[in-house]
TILUM-700941 format. One record per residue (C-alpha): x, y, z; residue number from 1. Coordinates in steps of 0.2 Angstrom, whole numbers, padded with zeros to 4 digits. Each point is the difference from the previous one (the first is absolute). Last residue first. Layout:
BEGIN
      px      py      pz   seq
       X       Y       Z   NUM
...
//
This chain:
BEGIN
      px      py      pz   seq
    0073    0119    0023   431
   -0008    0014    0009   430
   -0018   -0001   -0007   429
   -0016    0008    0003   428
    0000    0012   -0014   427
    0001    0019    0005   426
   -0009    0011   -0012   425
   -0015    0003    0011   424
   -0011   -0012   -0010   423
    0014   -0013    0001   422
    0000    0001    0019   421
   -0019   -0002    0002   420
    0001   -0015   -0012   419
    0014   -0008    0009   418
   -0008    0002    0017   417
   -0017   -0005   -0006   416
    0007   -0016   -0008   415
    0011   -0004    0014   414
   -0015    0000    0012   413
   -0011   -0009   -0012   412
    0013   -0014   -0002   411
    0001   -0002    0019   410
   -0019    0000    0001   409
   -0002   -0012   -0014   408
    0013   -0012    0009   407
   -0010    0002    0016   406
   -0017   -0003   -0009   405
    0006   -0016   -0007   404
    0008   -0005    0016   403
   -0016    0003    0011   402
   -0012   -0008   -0013   401
    0011   -0016   -0001   400
    0004   -0001    0018   399
   -0018    0001    0004   398
   -0005   -0013   -0013   397
    0014   -0012    0006   396
   -0005    0003    0019   395
   -0018   -0005   -0004   394
    0006   -0015   -0011   393
    0011   -0007    0015   392
   -0011    0005    0014   391
   -0013   -0013   -0003   390
    0012   -0014    0003   389
    0007    0004    0017   388
   -0017    0009    0002   387
   -0009   -0017    0003   386
    0010   -0001    0016   385
   -0010    0014    0008   384
   -0016   -0008   -0001   383
   -0013    0013    0000   382
    0001    0002   -0018   381
    0003    0017   -0008   380
   -0011    0010   -0012   379
   -0002    0017    0008   378
    0013   -0001    0013   377
    0013   -0007   -0012   376
   -0005    0012   -0013   375
    0002    0015    0012   374
    0017   -0007    0006   373
    0006   -0001   -0018   372
   -0006    0018   -0003   371
    0008    0006    0016   370
    0017   -0007   -0005   369
   -0001    0007   -0018   368
   -0005    0017    0006   367
    0015    0001    0012   366
    0012   -0003   -0014   365
   -0009    0010   -0013   364
   -0002    0015    0011   363
    0018   -0001    0005   362
    0005    0002   -0018   361
   -0013    0013   -0003   360
    0006    0011    0014   359
    0018   -0002   -0005   358
   -0003    0004   -0018   357
   -0011    0015    0005   356
    0014    0007    0011   355
    0012   -0001   -0014   354
   -0011    0008   -0012   353
   -0004    0014    0013   352
    0018    0004    0002   351
    0003    0008   -0017   350
    0004   -0006   -0017   349
    0019    0002    0002   348
   -0003   -0009    0017   347
   -0002   -0016   -0010   346
    0018    0001   -0006   345
    0007    0005    0017   344
   -0010   -0014    0009   343
    0008   -0013   -0013   342
    0017    0007    0004   341
   -0003   -0002    0019   340
   -0007   -0017   -0002   339
    0016   -0005   -0010   338
    0011    0008    0013   337
   -0009   -0008    0015   336
    0003   -0019    0001   335
    0016   -0002   -0010   334
    0007    0016    0006   333
   -0002   -0004    0018   332
    0007   -0017   -0002   331
    0015    0006   -0010   330
    0003    0015    0012   329
    0015   -0006    0010   328
    0007   -0011   -0013   327
   -0001    0013   -0014   326
    0008    0013    0012   325
    0015   -0011    0003   324
    0001   -0004   -0018   323
    0000    0018   -0005   322
    0013    0005    0013   321
    0011   -0014   -0005   320
   -0001    0005   -0018   319
    0006    0018    0005   318
   -0012    0014   -0004   317
   -0007    0007   -0016   316
   -0016   -0010    0001   315
   -0002    0007    0018   314
    0004    0018   -0006   313
   -0013   -0001   -0014   312
   -0013   -0008    0012   311
    0003    0015    0012   310
   -0002    0012   -0014   309
   -0017   -0008   -0004   308
   -0006    0002    0018   307
   -0003    0019   -0003   306
   -0014   -0005   -0012   305
   -0002    0000   -0019   304
    0003   -0018   -0002   303
   -0002   -0009    0017   302
   -0010   -0015   -0006   301
    0009   -0001   -0017   300
    0017    0000    0009   299
   -0005   -0015    0011   298
   -0004   -0010   -0015   297
   -0016   -0010    0001   296
   -0006    0003   -0017   295
   -0018   -0001   -0007   294
   -0010    0002   -0015   293
   -0001   -0016   -0009   292
   -0018   -0006    0003   291
    0006   -0016    0008   290
    0012    0010    0012   289
   -0014    0013    0004   288
   -0011   -0015    0005   287
    0013   -0007    0011   286
    0002    0017    0009   285
   -0019    0001    0002   284
    0002   -0017    0009   283
    0012    0008    0012   282
   -0011    0015    0002   281
   -0015   -0011    0004   280
    0011   -0008    0014   279
    0007    0016    0007   278
   -0016    0010    0002   277
   -0015   -0011    0008   276
    0009   -0015    0006   275
    0016    0008    0005   274
   -0009    0015    0009   273
   -0011   -0012    0009   272
    0014   -0010    0006   271
    0009    0016    0006   270
   -0016    0007    0010   269
   -0001   -0012    0014   268
    0019   -0002    0003   267
    0001    0019   -0001   266
   -0013    0002    0013   265
    0008   -0013    0012   264
    0017    0008   -0002   263
   -0007    0018    0003   262
   -0011   -0005    0015   261
    0014   -0010    0008   260
    0012    0014   -0001   259
   -0013    0014    0006   258
    0000   -0008    0017   257
    0018   -0001    0003   256
    0005   -0012    0014   255
   -0006   -0017   -0006   254
    0004    0002   -0019   253
    0016    0009    0005   252
    0005   -0014    0011   251
   -0003   -0013   -0014   250
    0010    0010   -0012   249
    0015    0002    0012   248
    0000   -0018    0005   247
    0000   -0005   -0019   246
    0015    0012   -0003   245
    0009   -0007    0015   244
   -0002   -0018   -0007   243
    0006    0005   -0017   242
    0015    0010    0007   241
    0005   -0015    0012   240
    0000   -0013   -0014   239
   -0010   -0015    0005   238
   -0014    0002   -0013   237
    0013    0002   -0013   236
    0007   -0018    0001   235
   -0018   -0008    0000   234
   -0004    0012   -0015   233
    0015   -0006   -0009   232
   -0004   -0018    0002   231
   -0018    0003   -0005   230
    0005    0010   -0015   229
    0013   -0014   -0006   228
   -0014   -0013    0000   227
   -0013    0012   -0007   226
    0012    0005   -0014   225
    0004   -0019   -0004   224
   -0019   -0004    0000   223
   -0004    0014   -0012   222
    0014   -0002   -0012   221
   -0011   -0010   -0012   220
   -0014    0013    0001   219
    0010    0016   -0002   218
    0012   -0006   -0014   217
   -0015   -0009   -0008   216
   -0010    0017   -0001   215
    0015    0009   -0007   214
    0005   -0014   -0012   213
   -0018    0000   -0007   212
    0000    0019   -0002   211
    0017   -0001   -0009   210
   -0007   -0013   -0011   209
   -0015    0012   -0004   208
    0012    0014   -0004   207
    0012   -0011   -0010   206
   -0014   -0006   -0011   205
    0009    0004   -0016   204
    0009    0015   -0007   203
    0015    0007    0008   202
   -0001    0018    0008   201
    0017    0000    0008   200
   -0009    0002    0017   199
   -0012   -0014   -0003   198
    0015   -0012   -0004   197
    0009    0006    0016   196
   -0016   -0004    0010   195
   -0001   -0017   -0008   194
    0018   -0004    0005   193
   -0002    0006    0018   192
   -0017   -0009    0003   191
    0008   -0016   -0007   190
    0014    0002    0013   189
   -0012    0004    0014   188
   -0010   -0016   -0005   187
    0015   -0011    0002   186
    0006    0008    0017   185
   -0018   -0002    0007   184
   -0002   -0018   -0006   183
    0016   -0004    0010   182
   -0006    0010    0015   181
   -0017   -0009    0000   180
    0009   -0017   -0002   179
    0010    0004    0015   178
   -0015    0008    0010   177
   -0009   -0017   -0002   176
   -0018    0003   -0007   175
   -0012   -0003    0013   174
   -0009    0017    0000   173
   -0010    0001   -0016   172
   -0006   -0017   -0001   171
   -0005   -0001    0018   170
   -0019    0000   -0001   169
   -0001   -0019    0002   168
    0017   -0008    0005   167
   -0007   -0009    0015   166
    0004   -0004    0018   165
   -0011   -0012    0010   164
   -0011    0003    0015   163
   -0013   -0013   -0005   162
   -0014    0013   -0003   161
    0012    0013   -0007   160
    0007   -0012   -0013   159
   -0017   -0006   -0005   158
   -0006    0018   -0002   157
    0015    0005   -0011   156
   -0002   -0016   -0011   155
   -0018    0004   -0003   154
    0003    0018   -0003   153
    0012   -0004   -0014   152
   -0008    0011   -0014   151
   -0005    0013    0013   150
    0017    0002    0008   149
    0009    0001   -0016   148
   -0012    0012   -0008   147
    0001    0011    0015   146
    0019    0000    0000   145
    0001    0004   -0019   144
   -0013    0014    0003   143
    0011    0007    0014   142
    0015    0000   -0011   141
   -0010    0010   -0013   140
   -0006    0012    0013   139
    0017    0003    0006   138
    0006    0004   -0018   137
   -0008    0017    0001   136
    0014    0005    0012   135
    0001    0018   -0006   134
    0019    0000   -0005   133
   -0003   -0018   -0008   132
   -0014    0005   -0012   131
    0008    0017   -0003   130
    0017   -0007   -0005   129
   -0008   -0014   -0010   128
   -0011    0012   -0010   127
    0015    0011   -0004   126
    0009   -0015   -0008   125
   -0016   -0007   -0009   124
   -0006    0016   -0008   123
    0011    0001   -0015   122
   -0001   -0019   -0004   121
   -0019    0001    0003   120
   -0002    0015   -0012   119
    0010   -0009   -0013   118
   -0010   -0015    0002   117
   -0016    0010   -0002   116
    0005    0008   -0016   115
    0001    0020    0000   114
   -0012    0009   -0011   113
    0009    0011   -0013   112
    0002    0018    0003   111
   -0006    0011   -0015   110
   -0006    0015    0009   109
   -0018   -0006   -0002   108
    0005   -0016    0009   107
    0007    0010    0014   106
   -0016    0009    0002   105
   -0010   -0016   -0001   104
    0012   -0007    0014   103
   -0004    0016    0011   102
   -0019   -0002   -0003   101
    0001   -0018    0007   100
   -0011   -0014   -0008    99
    0015   -0008   -0009    98
    0011   -0001    0015    97
   -0013   -0010    0011    96
    0006   -0017   -0005    95
    0017    0005    0005    94
   -0006    0003    0018    93
   -0008   -0018    0000    92
    0016   -0008   -0007    91
    0012    0009    0011    90
   -0010   -0005    0016    89
   -0002   -0018   -0007    88
    0019   -0002   -0004    87
    0005    0007    0017    86
   -0012   -0011    0009    85
    0006   -0015   -0009    84
    0018    0005    0004    83
   -0005   -0001    0018    82
   -0007   -0017   -0002    81
    0015   -0005   -0010    80
    0011    0004    0015    79
   -0011   -0010    0012    78
    0002   -0014   -0013    77
    0019    0001    0002    76
   -0001    0001    0018    75
   -0010   -0017    0000    74
    0013   -0007   -0012    73
    0014    0004    0013    72
   -0011   -0009    0013    71
    0000   -0015   -0011    70
    0019   -0001   -0002    69
    0001    0001    0019    68
   -0012   -0014    0003    67
    0008   -0012   -0012    66
   -0014   -0013    0003    65
   -0018    0005    0001    64
   -0010    0016    0004    63
    0002    0018   -0006    62
   -0005   -0004   -0018    61
   -0019   -0001    0005    60
   -0003    0017    0009    59
    0011    0009   -0012    58
   -0010   -0007   -0015    57
   -0017    0005    0008    56
    0007    0018    0002    55
    0007    0000   -0018    54
   -0017   -0007   -0007    53
   -0010    0013    0010    52
    0011    0014   -0006    51
   -0001   -0005   -0019    50
   -0019   -0001    0002    49
   -0001    0017    0009    48
    0011    0008   -0014    47
   -0010   -0007   -0014    46
   -0016    0007    0009    45
    0008    0017    0002    44
    0006    0002   -0018    43
   -0017   -0006   -0006    42
   -0009    0012    0011    41
    0011    0015   -0006    40
   -0001   -0006   -0018    39
   -0020    0000    0001    38
   -0002    0016    0010    37
    0010    0011   -0011    36
   -0013    0013   -0005    35
   -0010   -0001    0016    34
    0016    0001    0011    33
    0006    0015   -0009    32
   -0017    0009    0002    31
   -0001   -0005    0018    30
    0017    0008    0003    29
   -0005    0015   -0009    28
   -0016    0002    0011    27
    0010   -0002    0016    26
    0014    0012   -0006    25
   -0013    0014   -0005    24
    0006    0010    0016    23
    0016    0003   -0008    22
   -0009    0010   -0014    21
    0005   -0002   -0018    20
    0007    0015   -0009    19
   -0008    0001   -0017    18
    0008   -0008   -0015    17
   -0004   -0017    0007    16
    0003   -0010   -0015    15
    0014    0002   -0014    14
   -0007   -0001   -0017    13
   -0003   -0016   -0009    12
    0007   -0017   -0001    11
   -0006   -0013    0013    10
    0011   -0007    0013     9
   -0004   -0018    0002     8
   -0010   -0006    0015     7
    0009   -0014    0009     6
    0003   -0017   -0007     5
    0017    0006   -0005     4
    0006   -0002    0018     3
    0005   -0018   -0003     2
   -0007   -0017    0004     1
//
């Protein structure tokens, strides 16, 4: 399946000659979802089928002889599960390209339509960084665990009844740290080779292979990392500075009244900020990558500001200074710099557009959950165990509707921002 199933860009005058309002975002998203409903649904259904097959395979391949080899295969299947999410997300967004005003404007300027596989190869490395930086792979690992537990529930209950040990649900944690370390070294080498190929602009699927090696490097090395991290944590906990710091923080929380209120309030607000603002902005970054109007260069982000001189000084400094700075800020840059650049691009069209996107994103998520509860309460059976089977089609329908509308929302946000910027004479691109 390819993104060519989307609506093709018709020839004719450039649409949206008048400045579109940012408050028209919901209607524009519904328009895009309606025009491209079939390819979006097909992409999502194909992704769910592939995801279920991989989850089922991971729950089967983990048991038998050559346990460590089988656990490596489980990690490989987890990598393919994440890659499936990447392919499906890119495919759904690519299917929306032909219905966007901005893409029609580019077609009117003589720009050829980008093939799906070229877009996928370009998006893959940045997608891997964003996916891992924001911990989206945790949900995939949780699904592998739940499938394993559900598929072998009889063995798990038997072992619990007789007080015996079992390997059920341990497919992601039982890999020996030495095997994990060896696989980590191999995938790091592959990641380095593919990254060099991407930097040199070589043709081929080096971007996709780079994303695969990036995910595999993290997943294969997980057990070795945890083993070393636990040993390091045990050593650090007994150092006097760490122990003294913990005592000071505990004492401050008990003696300073405002301190407890601030920390508790921040802990309550921060998760809401992540779910309502940061996560939709991260997916908007992926959409901008698919539509080909994005760069995550630090210089681009600070261009025209006082910070640009600081970046110039850093780039002209000693290699050791640059490497030290990169190591200190790599986690922060991977997580926040792409989002800050996306926010800068969207802000060219004004704050209301960004606010509308966040509001609609949260409304889709919350509305989907409440709609499912309403259906369960209206047509549900009194026997709770029946919903183990009845929930499956209901959850599929809910996820289909929410995902299709979310992809349309991201595309509509980009389209409105790009169109408004184009009509102002500032095309929404920094590449």
